[in-house]
C-alpha positions in Angstrom: 0.0 0.0 0.0 1.3 3.4 -0.9 2.2 5.7 2.0 3.4 8.7 0.0 1.5 11.0 -2.3 2.3 10.9 -6.0 1.9 13.2 -9.0 1.6 10.1 -11.3 -1.9 9.7 -12.7 -2.6 6.2 -13.9 -5.2 5.4 -16.6 -7.0 2.4 -18.0 -8.7 1.7 -21.4 -12.2 3.1 -21.7 -14.4 0.0 -21.8 -16.9 1.8 -24.1 -15.0 4.3 -26.3 -17.8 4.2 -28.9 -20.2 5.9 -26.5 -20.3 9.2 -24.8 -21.0 8.7 -21.2 -20.5 10.9 -18.1 -18.2 10.1 -15.2 -18.8 12.1 -12.1 -16.4 12.1 -9.1 -16.3 14.1 -5.9 -13.2 14.7 -3.8 -14.5 16.1 -0.5 -11.2 16.3 1.4 -8.9 18.3 -1.0 -6.3 20.3 0.9 -3.6 22.7 -0.2 -1.8 25.6 1.4 -2.5 29.4 1.0 0.6 30.7 -0.7 0.4 34.0 1.3 -0.2 32.7 4.8 0.8 29.0 4.7 -2.6 28.2 6.3 -4.5 25.2 4.9 -7.2 25.7 2.3 -9.9 23.0 2.1 -12.1 22.3 -0.9 -14.5 19.8 -2.5 -13.4 19.1 -6.0 -16.0 17.8 -8.5 -14.7 16.1 -11.6 -17.1 15.5 -14.5 -15.8 14.1 -17.8 -16.7 12.2 -20.9 -13.8 9.9 -21.7 -12.3 9.2 -25.1 -9.8 6.3 -25.0 -8.6 6.5 -21.4 -10.2 6.8 -17.9 -8.4 7.9 -14.7 -7.7 5.2 -12.2 -9.2 6.1 -8.8 -6.3 5.1 -6.4 -3.8 7.1 -8.5 -6.3 10.1 -8.4 -6.5 9.8 -4.6 -2.7 9.8 -4.3 -2.4 12.7 -6.8 -4.9 14.8 -4.8 -3.0 14.0 -1.6 0.2 15.4 -3.2 -1.2 19.0 -2.9 -1.5 18.8 0.8 1.7 20.6 1.6 1.9 22.8 -1.6 1.0 26.5 -1.7 -1.3 27.5 -4.5 -3.9 30.1 -5.3 -7.3 28.6 -5.9 -7.4 29.5 -9.6 -3.9 28.1 -10.2 -4.4 24.8 -8.5 -7.7 24.2 -10.2 -6.4 24.8 -13.7 -3.1 22.9 -12.9 -5.1 19.8 -11.8 -7.3 20.0 -14.9 -4.3 20.3 -17.2 -2.7 17.2 -15.6 -5.9 15.2 -15.9 -6.4 16.2 -19.5 -2.8 15.3 -20.3 -3.2 11.8 -18.7 -6.6 11.0 -20.2 -7.2 13.1 -23.3 -11.0 13.2 -22.7 -13.7 14.4 -25.1 -14.8 16.8 -22.3 -13.7 17.5 -18.8 -14.9 20.0 -16.1 -13.2 20.5 -12.8 -15.2 22.5 -10.2 -13.3 23.5 -7.0 -15.5 24.7 -4.1 -13.2 26.2 -1.5 -14.4 26.6 2.0 -14.6 30.0 3.6 -11.5 32.0 4.1 -11.7 35.6 5.3 -15.5 35.5 5.0 -15.3 34.6 1.3 -16.2 31.3 -0.4 -14.4 30.7 -3.7 -15.6 28.5 -6.5 -13.4 27.9 -9.6 -14.7 26.1 -12.7 -12.3 25.1 -15.5 -13.2 23.2 -18.6 -11.5 21.3 -21.5 -13.2 20.3 -24.8 -11.5 18.1 -27.4 -11.2 19.9 -30.7 -14.1 18.9 -32.9 -16.1 17.1 -30.2 -19.7 18.1 -29.9 -22.1 16.8 -27.3 -25.1 14.8 -28.3 -28.4 16.8 -28.0 -29.9 16.6 -24.5 -32.9 14.2 -24.2 -35.5 15.4 -21.7 -37.2 12.4 -20.0 -40.4 12.5 -18.0 -39.7 13.0 -14.3 -41.6 10.6 -12.0 -42.5 11.4 -8.4 -40.8 9.5 -5.7 -42.5 6.1 -5.1 -44.7 6.7 -8.2 -44.6 3.0 -9.0 -45.8 2.0 -5.5 -49.4 1.1 -5.1 -50.9 1.7 -1.7 
C-alpha cells in the first residue's frame, strides 16, 4: 500500500469508447496551502468528464490529490493545474473540474475550469419524463 503522495496519474482503457458517457467524481477532502499565509485551504473538487480512449484510475487520483496537501497554490492556479494534468493523462472528449473552496476571510471561492477536445460536440440533451418518488408503488 502506498504511504506517500504521488503526481503520477494512472489510466485504463475506456471499456466503451464508442459511446459518450458521463463520469462524475467528488473529492470532498482536498487540501492545499495558502501561498500567502501557509494556512491550509480546504475544498471539495468535483470532476465531470466524458472519456475518449482512457479513464483515470481512482487510487492514483487519490494519491495525486494528496500530493497537494503541503503545496502552496492560489485557488485559480491549483484548479487549472489539476485540470491540465488530468487532460494530459486521459485526453478526454470533455472535462470540467469544479473546485469549491471553504470560507477564508469570510469569502467562499468556486473555480470552474473546462476542456473540450477539438471537434467534439455533445449529443443533444434528451429530456425524459420525471416521475414522483415512489410513483410505482401502489398503496
